C-alpha positions in Angstrom: -12.9 48.8 6.6 -11.3 50.7 9.9 -7.9 52.9 9.1 -5.7 50.4 10.9 -6.5 48.0 8.4 -6.3 50.4 5.4 -2.9 51.3 6.5 -1.9 48.1 7.0 -3.2 46.7 3.3 -0.9 49.5 1.8 1.9 48.7 4.0 1.4 44.8 2.9 0.9 46.1 -0.9 4.6 47.5 -1.1 5.9 44.1 0.7 4.2 41.8 -1.3 5.6 43.7 -4.7 9.0 42.5 -3.0 8.3 39.1 -2.7 8.8 38.6 -6.6 12.1 40.7 -6.4 15.1 39.7 -8.2 17.0 40.9 -5.2 17.4 37.7 -2.8 17.4 40.2 0.1 14.3 41.9 -0.8 12.5 38.3 -1.0 14.0 37.6 2.5 12.9 40.6 4.3 9.2 40.4 2.3 9.1 36.8 3.8 9.5 37.6 7.2 7.8 40.7 7.0 4.8 38.5 6.2 5.6 35.8 8.7 5.7 38.5 11.7 2.2 40.2 10.4 0.6 37.2 10.1 1.7 35.9 14.1 1.5 39.3 15.3 -2.6 40.1 14.1 -3.7 37.3 11.9 -7.2 39.1 11.5 -6.0 42.3 10.3 -3.4 39.9 8.1 -5.8 37.8 6.6 -8.2 40.6 5.6 -5.3 42.7 4.3 -4.5 40.0 1.7 -8.4 39.3 0.5 -8.7 43.1 0.0 -5.5 43.4 -2.1 -6.7 39.8 -3.9 -9.7 41.8 -4.8 -8.5 44.7 -6.1 -8.5 45.4 -9.6 -6.6 48.4 -10.0 -3.4 46.6 -8.4 -1.1 44.6 -10.8 -1.6 41.0 -11.2 1.4 39.4 -9.9 0.6 41.4 -6.8 -2.7 40.1 -6.4 -1.6 36.3 -7.2 1.0 36.7 -4.6 -1.6 38.1 -2.1 -4.0 35.0 -2.8 -0.9 32.7 -2.6 -0.2 34.0 0.8 -3.8 33.8 2.0 -4.1 30.1 0.6 -0.9 29.1 2.6 -2.3 30.1 5.9 -5.6 28.6 5.4 -4.5 25.3 3.9 -1.4 22.7 4.5 -0.7 19.4 3.2 0.6 18.5 6.5 -2.6 16.8 8.8 -1.5 18.4 11.8 -0.6 21.9 10.5 -3.8 21.8 8.6 -5.7 21.1 11.5 -4.0 24.2 13.3 -4.8 26.3 10.3 -8.5 25.1 10.7 -8.8 25.9 14.4 -7.1 29.4 13.8 -9.9 30.1 11.1 -12.6 29.1 13.0 -11.7 31.0 16.1 -11.3 34.5 14.1 -14.8 36.9 14.9 -17.6 36.3 12.5 -17.3 39.7 11.3 -13.7 39.1 10.1 -14.3 35.8 8.3 -17.6 37.4 6.4 -15.3 39.8 4.9 -12.6 37.5 4.0 -15.3 35.4 2.6 -17.2 38.2 0.5 -13.5 39.5 -0.6 -12.0 36.5 -2.1 -15.9 35.0 -3.5 -15.6 38.5 -5.2 -12.6 38.2 -6.8 -13.7 35.1 -8.7 -13.6 36.2 -12.4 -11.9 39.3 -12.1 -8.5 37.9 -12.4 -6.4 38.1 -15.7 -4.6 35.1 -15.5 -4.9 31.1 -15.2 -5.5 29.0 -12.7 -7.3 31.1 -10.5 -5.9 32.2 -7.0 -9.2 33.1 -5.6 -10.6 29.8 -6.8 -8.0 28.3 -4.3 -8.8 30.6 -1.5 -12.7 30.1 -1.5 -12.0 26.5 -1.8 -9.7 26.6 1.3 -12.7 28.5 3.3 -15.3 26.1 2.1 -13.3 23.1 3.2 -13.0 24.6 6.7 -16.2 26.1 7.0 -18.6 23.6 5.4 -18.4 20.7 7.7 -19.5 23.0 10.4 -22.0 24.5 8.1 -20.6 27.9 8.4 -21.1 28.7 5.0 -24.0 26.8 3.5 -24.7 29.4 0.5 -21.2 28.7 -1.0 -22.2 26.1 -3.2 -25.3 27.9 -4.3 -22.9 31.0 -5.1 -20.9 28.9 -7.3 -23.7 27.2 -9.1 -25.7 30.9 -10.0 -21.9 31.9 -11.4 -21.8 29.3 -13.8 -25.6 29.2 -14.5 -26.1 32.6 -14.7 -26.8 33.8 -18.8 -24.8 36.8 -17.8 -21.9 35.7 -16.1 -18.4 36.1 -18.1 -16.1 32.9 -19.2 -13.7 33.9 -16.3 -16.3 33.7 -13.8 -17.8 30.6 -14.8 -14.7 29.0 -15.3 -13.1 30.2 -11.7 -16.3 29.1 -10.0 -16.3 25.7 -11.4 -12.2 25.5 -10.4 -13.4 26.3 -7.1 -16.1 23.5 -7.0 -13.2 21.1 -8.4 -11.0 21.9 -5.7 -13.6 21.7 -2.9 -14.4 18.4 -4.1 -11.1 17.1 -4.0 -10.2 18.2 -0.7 -13.2 17.9 1.6 -14.9 14.9 3.3 -17.1 13.6 0.3 -19.8 12.9 2.9 -19.9 16.8 3.8 -21.2 17.3 0.1 -23.8 14.3 -0.1 -26.5 16.3 0.0 -25.3 19.2 -2.1 -24.7 16.8 -5.0 -27.8 17.9 -6.9 -26.7 21.6 -7.2 -23.1 20.5 -7.7 -23.9 18.5 -10.5 -26.2 21.1 -11.9 -23.3 23.8 -12.2 -20.9 21.3 -13.6 -23.4 19.7 -16.3 -23.9 23.5 -17.1 -20.5 23.7 -17.8 -19.8 20.5 -19.7 -22.2 20.8 -22.1 -21.6 20.6 -26.0 -23.2 23.9 -26.4 -20.9 25.7 -24.2 -18.5 27.8 -26.5 -15.4 28.0 -24.1 -13.5 24.7 -24.0 -12.0 26.5 -20.8 -15.3 26.3 -19.1 -15.9 22.8 -20.2 -12.3 21.7 -19.2 -12.7 23.1 -15.5 -16.4 21.9 -15.4 -15.0 18.4 -16.3 -12.3 18.8 -13.7 -14.8 19.5 -11.3 -16.9 16.2 -12.0 -13.7 14.0 -11.9 -13.4 15.6 -8.3 -17.2 15.1 -7.4 -17.6 11.4 -8.4 -17.1 10.2 -5.1 -20.5 11.8 -3.5 -22.5 11.0 -6.4 -23.8 7.9 -5.5 -27.6 8.8 -5.4 -27.4 10.6 -8.6 -25.7 7.6 -10.2 -28.3 5.3 -8.5 -31.0 7.6 -10.2 -31.3 6.2 -13.8 -32.6 9.8 -15.5 -30.1 11.6 -13.7 -27.2 9.0 -14.6 -28.2 9.0 -18.0 -27.6 12.8 -18.0 -24.2 12.5 -16.7 -22.9 10.0 -18.8 -24.4 11.9 -22.0 -22.6 15.1 -21.3 -19.1 12.7 -20.7 -19.5 11.0 -23.9 -20.0 14.2 -25.6 -16.9 15.8 -24.2 -15.0 13.0 -25.4 -15.3 14.2 -28.9 -14.4 18.2 -28.2 -12.1 19.3 -30.3 -10.0 20.5 -27.3 -7.2 17.3 -26.1 -7.6 18.6 -22.8 -11.3 18.2 -22.6 -11.0 14.8 -24.1 -8.5 13.4 -21.7 -10.4 14.8 -18.6 -13.5 13.1 -20.0 -11.9 10.0 -20.4 -10.5 10.0 -16.7 -14.0 10.6 -15.6 -15.1 7.6 -17.5 -12.1 5.4 -15.8 -13.2 6.5 -12.1 -16.7 5.7 -13.0 -15.5 2.3 -13.9 -14.0 2.4 -10.5 -17.0 3.7 -8.3 -20.2 2.7 -10.6 -19.0 -0.8 -12.4 -22.2 -2.3 -11.8 -24.6 0.5 -13.6 -22.6 0.4 -16.6 -24.3 -2.1 -18.4 -26.6 -0.2 -20.2 -23.5 2.3 -21.7 -21.1 -0.2 -22.5 -22.6 -1.2 -25.8 -24.5 2.0 -26.9 -21.0 4.3 -26.3 -18.4 3.2 -23.9 -17.1 0.1 -26.3 -16.6 2.6 -29.2 -15.5 5.9 -27.1 -12.6 3.5 -26.0 -11.6 1.5 -29.0 -11.3 5.4 -30.5 -9.5 6.7 -27.6 -7.0 3.5 -27.7 -6.2 4.4 -31.5 -6.0 7.6 -31.1 -1.9 9.4 -32.3 -2.5 11.8 -29.4 -0.7 9.6 -26.3 -2.6 11.5 -23.6 -5.6 10.3 -25.3 -4.6 7.1 -26.0 -3.3 6.0 -22.6 -6.6 7.3 -21.1 -8.2 4.8 -23.4 -6.2 2.0 -22.3 -6.3 3.0 -18.9 -9.9 2.3 -19.3 -9.5 -1.2 -20.1 -6.9 -1.8 -17.4 -9.2 -0.6 -14.6 -12.0 -2.5 -16.2 -9.9 -5.9 -16.0 -8.8 -5.1 -12.5 -12.1 -4.2 -11.2 -13.8 -7.8 -12.6 -10.7 -9.6 -11.6 -11.3 -8.5 -8.1 -15.2 -9.5 -8.4 -13.9 -12.9 -9.6 -11.6 -13.4 -6.5 -14.3 -12.0 -4.1 -16.5 -14.8 -5.8 -14.3 -17.5 -5.5 -13.5 -16.9 -1.9 -17.2 -16.4 -1.1 -17.5 -20.1 -2.4 -14.9 -21.2 -0.5 -15.8 -19.7 2.8 -19.8 -21.0 1.6 -20.9 -17.5 2.2 -24.8 -17.8 1.6 -26.3 -16.6 -1.8 -22.7 -16.1 -3.2 -22.9 -14.9 -6.7 -20.4 -13.2 -9.3 -21.0 -9.7 -10.0 -18.8 -9.7 -13.0 -20.3 -8.7 -16.2 -17.6 -10.0 -18.2 -17.0 -7.1 -20.5 -13.1 -7.8 -20.4 -13.9 -11.3 -21.8 -16.2 -9.7 -24.3 -14.1 -7.1 -25.3 -10.6 -9.1 -25.4 -10.7 -10.2 -29.0 -11.3 -6.2 -29.8 -8.9 -4.4 -27.6 -5.7 -6.5 -27.7 -5.0 -6.3 -31.2 -4.8 -2.7 -30.5 -2.7 -3.1 -27.4 0.1 -5.7 -29.2 0.1 -3.1 -32.0 0.8 0.1 -29.6 3.3 -2.1 -27.8 5.1 -2.0 -30.8 4.8 1.7 -31.5 7.8 3.4 -29.3 11.0 4.9 -29.8 14.8 3.8 -29.2 14.9 7.0 -27.1 12.3 7.0 -24.9 13.0 7.5 -21.5 12.6 4.2 -19.2 11.1 6.4 -16.7 8.5 8.1 -18.8 4.8 6.3 -18.9 4.5 6.1 -22.6 1.5 4.5 -24.8 3.8 1.5 -25.2 4.1 0.9 -21.4 0.3 1.5 -20.7 -0.9 -1.2 -23.5 1.6 -3.7 -22.1 -0.1 -3.5 -18.4 -3.5 -3.3 -19.8 -2.8 -6.6 -21.7 -1.1 -8.1 -18.3 -4.4 -7.2 -16.6 -6.8 -8.5 -19.4 -4.9 -11.7 -18.9 -5.4 -11.9 -15.5 -8.5 -11.4 -15.9 -9.4 -13.8 -18.7 -7.3 -16.4 -18.1 -7.0 -18.9 -20.8 -8.8 -17.2 -23.2 -5.9 -14.7 -23.6 -3.8 -17.6 -25.6 -5.5 -17.8 -28.6 -5.9 -14.0 -29.2 -2.2 -13.2 -28.5 -0.4 -16.6 -29.8 -0.3 -15.1 -33.4 1.5 -11.7 -32.6 4.6 -14.4 -31.1 5.6 -14.7 -34.7 7.5 -11.5 -34.3 9.9 -13.1 -32.1 12.0 -13.3 -35.3 11.2 -9.7 -36.7 14.0 -8.1 -38.0 12.2 -4.4 -36.7 13.2 -4.6 -33.0 10.2 -2.5 -31.9 7.7 -5.9 -32.8 10.7 -8.4 -31.5 10.8 -6.3 -28.4 6.8 -6.0 -28.4 6.0 -9.8 -29.2 8.5 -11.0 -25.9 6.9 -8.4 -24.0 3.4 -9.6 -24.8 4.6 -13.3 -24.2 5.8 -12.2 -20.5 2.9 -10.1 -19.8 0.2 -12.8 -20.3 2.0 -15.5 -18.1 0.1 -14.4 -14.9 -3.3 -15.4 -16.6 -3.4 -19.1 -18.2 -3.2 -22.3 -16.3 0.9 -23.1 -16.5 -0.1 -26.4 -17.4 -1.6 -24.8 -20.8 1.6 -22.2 -20.9 4.1 -24.9 -20.5 4.6 -26.0 -24.2 4.6 -22.2 -25.5 7.3 -21.5 -22.8 9.6 -24.3 -23.9 8.9 -23.0 -27.8 10.0 -19.5 -26.3 12.5 -19.9 -24.2 15.3 -20.2 -26.8 14.2 -17.4 -28.8 14.0 -15.0 -25.2 17.6 -16.3 -24.5 19.2 -15.7 -27.8 17.5 -12.0 -27.9 19.8 -11.4 -24.2 22.3 -11.0 -27.1 20.3 -9.0 -29.1 22.2 -5.8 -30.5 19.3 -3.4 -29.2 19.1 -3.0 -25.6 15.4 -2.4 -25.4 15.1 -6.0 -26.8 17.8 -7.1 -24.4 16.1 -5.6 -21.5 12.5 -7.2 -22.2 13.9 -10.2 -23.0 15.7 -10.9 -19.2 12.6 -9.7 -17.6 10.6 -12.1 -19.9 13.1 -15.1 -18.8 12.4 -14.4 -15.1 8.5 -14.2 -15.9 8.6 -17.9 -17.5 10.8 -19.5 -14.7 8.3 -17.9 -12.4 5.5 -19.3 -13.9 6.6 -22.5 -15.1 9.1 -23.4 -12.8 9.6 -27.0 -14.0 11.5 -25.6 -17.0 14.7 -24.9 -14.6 15.5 -28.1 -13.7 16.0 -29.1 -17.5 20.0 -29.4 -17.9 19.8 -28.5 -21.4 17.9 -25.0 -20.3 20.7 -24.4 -17.8 23.6 -24.8 -19.8 22.0 -22.0 -22.0 20.6 -19.7 -19.4 23.5 -19.3 -17.1 25.8 -17.9 -19.5 23.2 -15.6 -20.8 22.4 -14.6 -17.5 26.1 -14.2 -16.6 26.6 -12.2 -19.8 23.4 -10.2 -18.6 24.8 -8.9 -15.3 27.7 -6.9 -17.3 25.2 -5.1 -19.2 23.6 -1.6 -19.0 22.2 -1.3 -15.1 18.6 -1.7 -16.9 19.2 -5.0 -18.6 21.5 -5.9 -15.5 18.8 -5.3 -13.1 16.3 -7.5 -15.0 18.8 -10.2 -14.9 19.0 -10.3 -11.5 15.3 -11.0 -10.7 15.6 -13.7 -13.5 18.6 -15.1 -11.4 16.1 -15.0 -8.6 13.5 -16.7 -10.0 16.2 -19.3 -11.4 17.6 -19.8 -7.7 14.2 -20.0 -6.3 12.9 -22.6 -8.8 15.9 -24.8 -8.5 15.8 -25.4 -4.6 11.8 -25.7 -4.4 12.6 -28.6 -6.8 15.4 -29.7 -4.4 13.1 -29.5 -1.3 10.7 -31.3 -2.8 13.1 -34.2 -3.4 13.9 -34.2 0.7 15.3 -32.3 3.0 17.0 -32.9 6.6 14.9 -31.7 10.2 15.9 -27.8 9.6 14.4 -28.0 6.0 17.1 -27.7 4.0 18.4 -29.8 1.1 21.7 -30.9 0.6 22.3 -29.4 -2.6 20.4 -28.3 -5.7 21.0 -28.0 -9.4 23.0 -24.6 -8.9 25.4 -25.7 -6.1 28.4 -25.5 -8.9 27.8 -22.0 -9.9 26.4 -20.9 -6.4 29.6 -19.0 -5.4 30.4 -17.5 -8.6 26.6 -16.1 -8.6 27.3 -14.5 -5.2 30.4 -13.1 -6.3 28.8 -11.7 -9.4 26.1 -9.9 -7.3 28.7 -8.6 -4.8 30.5 -7.0 -7.7 27.3 -5.4 -9.0 26.8 -3.8 -5.5 30.5 -2.0 -6.5 29.3 -0.9 -9.9 30.1 2.6 -10.4 26.6 3.1 -12.5 25.1 0.9 -9.7 22.4 4.0 -8.9 20.9 3.8 -12.4 18.0 1.6 -12.6 17.9 1.0 -9.2 20.6 -1.9 -9.8 22.5 -1.9 -6.6 19.3 -2.3 -4.1 17.9 -5.1 -6.4 21.4 -6.5 -6.3 21.3 -6.8 -2.8 17.6 -7.8 -2.5 19.0 -10.8 -5.3 21.6 -11.4 -3.0 19.4 -12.0 0.2 17.0 -14.4 -2.2 19.9 -16.5 -3.1 21.3 -16.9 0.6 17.7 -17.4 1.9 17.3 -20.1 -1.2 20.7 -21.7 0.0 21.3 -25.4 0.4 23.6 -27.0 2.9 26.6 -27.4 0.5 26.6 -23.7 -0.6 27.2 -23.0 3.6 30.8 -21.7 3.2 29.7 -19.1 0.6 27.4 -17.8 3.0 29.7 -17.6 5.7 31.9 -15.8 3.7 29.3 -13.5 2.5 28.6 -12.7 6.2 32.1 -11.2 6.7 31.8 -9.0 3.1 28.6 -7.6 4.5 30.0 -6.5 7.8 33.1 -5.3 6.2 30.6 -3.0 3.9 28.9 -1.8 6.5 32.1 -0.6 8.5 32.9 1.2 5.1 29.4 2.7 4.8 29.4 4.2 8.2 32.7 6.0 7.2 31.2 7.3 3.9 28.4 8.7 5.8 30.6 10.8 7.9 32.3 12.1 4.6 29.3 12.6 2.6 29.0 16.4 1.9 25.2 16.7 0.2 22.1 15.6 1.8 21.6 13.3 -1.7 24.8 11.6 -1.0 24.0 10.9 2.6 20.5 9.6 1.6 22.0 7.3 -1.1 24.3 5.9 2.2 21.5 5.5 4.1 19.3 3.6 1.4 22.6 1.2 1.3 22.4 1.0 5.3 19.2 -0.3 5.1 19.8 -3.1 2.5 22.7 -4.3 4.2 20.7 -4.4 7.3 18.1 -6.8 5.5 21.1 -8.5 3.9 22.5 -9.3 7.4 19.0 -10.6 8.6 19.2 -13.2 5.6 22.8 -14.3 6.5 21.7 -14.4 10.3 19.1 -16.9 9.5 21.3 -19.1 7.4 24.3 -19.1 10.0 25.0 -22.0 12.2 24.8 -21.3 15.9 28.7 -21.5 16.3 29.2 -18.9 13.6 26.5 -16.9 14.8 28.3 -16.6 18.5 31.4 -15.9 16.6 30.4 -12.9 14.8 27.1 -11.9 16.9 29.2 -9.1 18.5 30.1 -8.0 15.3 26.8 -7.8 13.9 25.4 -6.1 16.8 28.1 -3.5 17.0 27.3 -2.1 13.5 23.6 -2.3 13.9 23.8 -0.1 17.2 25.8 2.5 15.1 23.5 2.3 12.4 20.7 2.9 14.8 22.4 5.7 16.5 22.8 7.5 13.3 19.3 6.8 12.0 17.5 8.3 15.2 19.9 11.7 14.7 18.8 11.8 10.8 15.2 10.5 11.5 15.6 8.0 8.9 12.7 5.5 9.4 13.6 3.3 6.7 16.8 2.7 8.2 15.6 2.3 11.9 13.1 0.0 10.7 15.6 -2.7 9.4 18.2 -2.4 11.9 15.5 -3.0 14.3 14.2 -6.2 12.5 18.2 -7.2 12.1 18.6 -6.7 15.8 15.5 -8.8 16.4 16.5 -11.3 14.2 20.1 -11.7 16.1 18.2 -12.1 19.2 16.2 -14.9 17.8 19.3 -16.7 16.9 21.6 -15.8 20.1 18.3 -16.6 22.9 19.8 -15.2 26.4 22.8 -14.5 25.1 21.7 -11.4 23.7 20.4 -10.2 27.1 23.7 -8.2 27.3 22.6 -6.0 24.5 19.3 -5.1 26.0 20.6 -2.0 28.0 22.2 -0.2 24.6 19.1 -1.5 22.5 16.4 -0.4 25.1 16.2 3.3 23.8 16.1 2.5 20.0 13.6 0.5 20.8 11.2 2.7 22.9 11.8 5.1 20.1 10.7 2.8 17.6 7.6 2.0 19.5 6.6 5.7 20.1 6.6 6.2 16.4 3.0 6.0 16.0 3.2 8.3 12.9 5.4 6.1 11.0 3.5 2.4 11.0 6.3 0.5 9.5 8.7 1.7 12.0 6.2 1.1 14.9 5.6 -2.3 13.8 9.3 -3.2 13.2 9.6 -2.2 16.7 6.6 -4.2 17.8 8.1 -7.4 16.0 11.3 -6.7 17.7 9.3 -6.9 21.2 7.7 -10.4 20.0 11.0 -12.2 19.1 13.2 -10.4 22.1 10.3 -12.0 24.3 10.7 -15.4 22.7 14.6 -15.4 23.0 15.0 -14.0 26.2 12.4 -15.1 28.0 12.0 -13.9 31.9 15.2 -11.7 31.2 13.1 -9.2 29.6 11.0 -8.8 32.7 13.1 -5.6 33.8 12.5 -3.9 30.6 8.7 -4.6 29.9 7.4 -1.8 32.3 8.1 0.7 30.0 7.7 -1.3 26.6 4.2 -2.7 27.9 3.1 1.2 28.8 4.1 2.7 25.3 2.4 -0.6 23.5 -0.9 0.7 25.6 -0.3 3.9 24.7 -0.1 3.1 20.8 -3.2 1.3 21.2 -5.1 4.4 22.0 -3.1 6.7 19.7 -5.8 7.6 16.9 -2.9 8.1 14.3 -1.7 4.5 14.4 -2.5 2.3 11.5 -5.2 -0.6 12.8 -3.0 -3.3 11.2 -0.2 -2.5 13.7 -2.7 -2.2 16.5 -3.7 -5.8 16.0 -0.3 -6.8 16.1 0.6 -5.0 19.1 -2.6 -7.0 20.9 -0.8 -10.1 19.5 2.5 -9.2 21.2 0.7 -9.5 24.5 0.8 -13.3 24.0 4.8 -13.5 23.8 5.3 -10.9 26.6 3.3 -13.3 28.8 4.7 -16.6 27.6 8.0 -15.2 28.5 7.7 -14.0 32.0 4.7 -16.4 33.2 2.8 -15.4 36.3 4.9 -12.0 36.4 2.5 -10.9 33.4 0.0 -10.5 36.5 1.0 -6.9 36.7 0.0 -6.1 33.5 -3.0 -8.3 33.5 -6.0 -5.7 34.2 -5.0 -3.1 31.3 -4.7 -6.0 29.1 -7.9 -7.9 29.6 -9.5 -4.4 29.3 -7.8 -3.9 26.0 -9.1 -7.4 24.7 -12.4 -7.1 26.0 -12.5 -3.9 24.0 -11.0 -5.2 20.9 -13.5 -8.3 20.8 -16.1 -5.8 21.1 -15.1 -4.0 18.4 -14.3 -7.0 16.2 -17.6 -6.9 14.2 -18.2 -7.2 10.3 -20.2 -4.4 9.4 -20.0 -4.8 5.4 -19.8 -8.7 4.2 -19.0 -7.5 1.0 -16.0 -5.5 2.3 -13.2 -8.2 2.2 -10.9 -5.9 4.1 -13.2 -5.4 6.9 -14.1 -9.2 6.9 -10.3 -9.8 7.1 -9.6 -7.4 9.7 -12.3 -8.8 11.9 -10.8 -12.1 11.4 -7.0 -11.0 12.4 -8.3 -9.0 15.5 -10.0 -12.0 16.7 -7.4 -14.3 15.8 -4.8 -11.8 18.0 -7.0 -11.5 21.0 -7.5 -15.2 21.1 -3.9 -15.9 20.8 -3.1 -13.4 23.4 -5.6 -14.9 25.9 -3.7 -18.2 25.2 -0.6 -17.0 25.7 -1.5 -15.4 29.5 -3.4 -18.7 29.8 -0.4 -20.8 29.0 2.0 -18.6 31.1 -0.2 -18.5 33.9 -0.8 -22.5 33.5 0.9 -24.7 36.6 0.5 -28.4 37.4 -2.0 -28.1 40.0 -5.4 -28.0 38.0 -7.2 -26.1 40.7 -4.5 -23.2 40.9 -4.7 -22.9 37.0 -8.5 -22.4 37.1 -8.3 -19.9 39.5 -5.4 -18.0 37.8 -7.7 -17.5 35.0 -10.7 -17.1 36.2 -10.8 -13.6 35.8 -10.8 -13.7 32.1 -12.1 -17.2 31.0 -15.9 -15.8 30.5 -14.6 -12.9 27.6 -12.3 -15.5 26.4 -15.5 -18.0 26.0 -17.2 -15.1 24.6 -14.5 -14.7 22.0 -14.5 -18.8 21.1 -18.0 -18.7 20.6 -18.4 -15.5 18.4 -15.5 -16.7 16.1 -17.2 -20.1 15.8 -20.1 -18.4 13.9 -20.8 -18.8 10.3 -22.7 -15.5 10.0 -22.6 -13.2 8.8 -19.3 -14.8 6.9 -17.7 -17.8 8.2 -14.3 -17.5 9.9 -11.2 -17.7 8.0 -8.9 -21.1 8.2 -6.3 -19.2 10.5 -9.1 -18.0 12.9 -10.7 -21.6 12.8 -7.3 -23.2 14.0 -6.9 -20.6 16.5 -10.4 -21.1 18.3 -10.2 -24.9 17.9 -6.9 -24.8 19.5 -8.6 -22.6 22.5 -11.6 -25.1 22.8 -9.1 -27.8 23.4 -7.1 -26.1 25.8 -10.4 -24.7 27.7 -11.6 -28.5 27.3 -8.4 -29.8 28.8 -8.2 -27.6 32.0 -12.4 -27.8 32.6 -12.8 -31.5 31.5 -16.7 -32.0 31.7 -17.5 -28.7 33.4 -17.7 -26.7 29.9 -18.6 -29.4 27.4 -22.2 -28.1 27.5 -21.0 -24.8 26.3 -19.2 -26.2 23.4 -21.3 -29.1 22.4 -23.3 -26.8 20.5 -24.4 -26.7 16.6 -22.4 -23.6 16.2 -19.3 -25.0 17.3 -19.7 -28.3 15.9 -20.4 -26.5 12.3 -17.0 -24.9 12.6 -15.1 -27.9 13.6 -16.6 -29.6 10.9 -15.5 -27.1 8.1 -12.4 -26.6 9.8 -11.5 -30.2 9.4 -11.8 -29.9 5.6 -9.7 -27.2 5.5 -7.0 -27.0 3.1 -4.7 -25.7 5.9 -2.9 -28.8 7.6 -3.0 -26.8 11.1 -6.6 -25.8 10.8 -7.3 -29.5 10.2 -5.2 -30.8 12.8 -6.4 -28.5 15.6 -10.2 -29.2 14.6 -9.2 -32.8 15.0 -7.6 -32.3 18.3 -10.7 -30.2 19.3 -13.3 -32.5 18.5 -11.3 -35.6 20.0 -11.3 -33.7 23.6 -14.8 -32.9 22.9 -15.9 -36.5 22.4 -13.8 -37.7 25.5 -15.8 -35.3 28.2 -19.1 -35.3 26.5 -20.3 -38.3 28.4 -19.0 -36.6 31.9 -21.4 -33.5 31.1 -22.8 -32.3 35.0 -26.1 -30.8 35.3 -24.9 -28.5 37.5 -24.3 -25.0 35.8 -20.4 -24.1 34.9 -18.6 -22.3 37.9 -15.5 -20.5 36.6 -13.9 -20.4 40.3 -14.4 -24.3 41.2 
């Protein structure tokens, strides 16, 4: 070590002592010194910290402070900062990095305190260097520390902690070829023969973090048996922390390696999980229930995938569920029901408890096994009348929890019997019972919506709901949702009985009380305790649903609500100016977002004359909110404000053009915000709505908009799903400006051809991948179609010439979208594809029949004609008729795109 580094370490030692000083000025000066030292000479800075960290003669708190500062300049939770730190570290001279690594690794096992800060430093460096194979020996070093009989308890524990941190933070692919060494160390530390529970705990936590890259080990039966054995043995450890961590491992294994678990369920896992569920220790019991919740979710998804594969006629479709939940339900459900009744009146509503975990597990079990849940749970419903509020509340909770599973027709008789008890329970003296009853009422109406039209029910349920709105925030919150369920059910029933051309019914069963319901919800938004239990936000959301589901005879109430919302918006703008704390300002911004969302609901319901009358007022408020949101960087507010502006444009049409000069800067800001996909998506949606509303009047603003849209598609950070939406937006732009789209044609066609080349299913079993490819192809087809329609004129030859530059990639995409292999296209994709086929046949007539008159295309059209989706059927029928009309005119010459 050079003299300068030695002196710097001595100075740093004195500074680190002051970082924990009780004197704020000392702390401030110390942190300023550390920041400056890091910036001025980073190599010396990290060496000094590593030297102090390793120096056992230094006081423990100083060593910890050194380690903490070292870790903080090596790792950051922020992705951008972390990348900067990574490059800064890798650019250090090799001898500097080696010295720091030697010191931090040499510190393992020497710290008197837990957890080891050296473990975090070693892990941070390993995560930086292993992807570049710069520290390949670190895994062996840590493994030797654990397996060496001469190693101390602290060395074993800190080395296992290090492995855990590495496994947690690094890309799993980096460690796949080192899984054997890592598991050797972990299994050694987890053995029941290990006397130190701290070592066993560190090893078990490390296993939990390593499971994602141990696929090869789990695929190997002997290795899998060893791993499962040590985990199962650890579930019986005397230390609760080890038992909980072991159960967490089993939960994660069920998510990752479900297919391999058939062998272990009967022999071990079933009894282990039941024993855990019955435990008096809350953390253990909740992990036991999480185990079965995970299985139920997994098997529900497998059943769903199988159903979708059958519907899409995927060759060789087979259900991969091992039916664990169905077989175990008679054994686990009684435990769940008993646990649901084991909670205290003083339980915090935000705390996660065994009772709540049991309720969720029961709900997931019902979703998974459907009708089979009914007979298992029905006997427990006798507790509806139990004088012990805990059992009464549990029975109501159980009833509400199973409603997503069975066939609604099977539930209807039960629901009719249970509803009077549930409604009566909304007046119970215990707040827990009232809260759960309000929640269950909404669930019943959601599931068995036919009950909402029962006049006798309305006579009893409406007073109960009205009374509930004035109760404790947690109760009123659930009453709001129950009210929404009732309104939706009544509205859907009225729609089924007939509507006008706008799709609205004249009236519905709640027309006489609709104005009072709106009034009550508005009062809730002003409640002093509205911040509790998310009540104020929920009331606004309920208000939006009531407006959305309002019949024509309730229009006056909707119009009046618009005026009230605008006044509230003005008031909030003043409140934000007066807010003194960040918490108060955040609360105001949340309300601004909700009011913008509510404005969208009323705008969609207003009649044209009323929209024009209040449009100026609405847009003025939106622009003020955007200005504030741009300054405060409030993404949620900006998102809702953009959606509100787009909604207003949709209904004002070209009258909206006068707002474009002031809206454009906020629109551009939203489009450029690629790190916030929801804001960016809202801005993209606004471009779509503005294009449709303004038509050719949007042209002056498009150069900058299209340029940014293209940049968004090139941005690696932007959510791929938003990119799909952007691609579809070109369709609306082209339709809006017609042949003026020529100036954007070349880059957009390049984007579309690149996108369709990337639209390839890589894994037929990955539903997300399959659906993404379908959406991407659909977006490309829509854009081609929009350009096609925008360029089309009355003269056929001119239309052909206009699209000749992109007709070949369009046809290629159509043919790719028709293929039934590797998986059939979705109904929406088939509808779009059939529409394009019909358009091309209409323009090129017999010239293209030989391209589309193939088995592949006919197979797609035949499937589309049988679709449950009306649009898909009609498009397929139309395309088939176009094909038949021109099939006799097929020419023997090849197709000339320019003819």
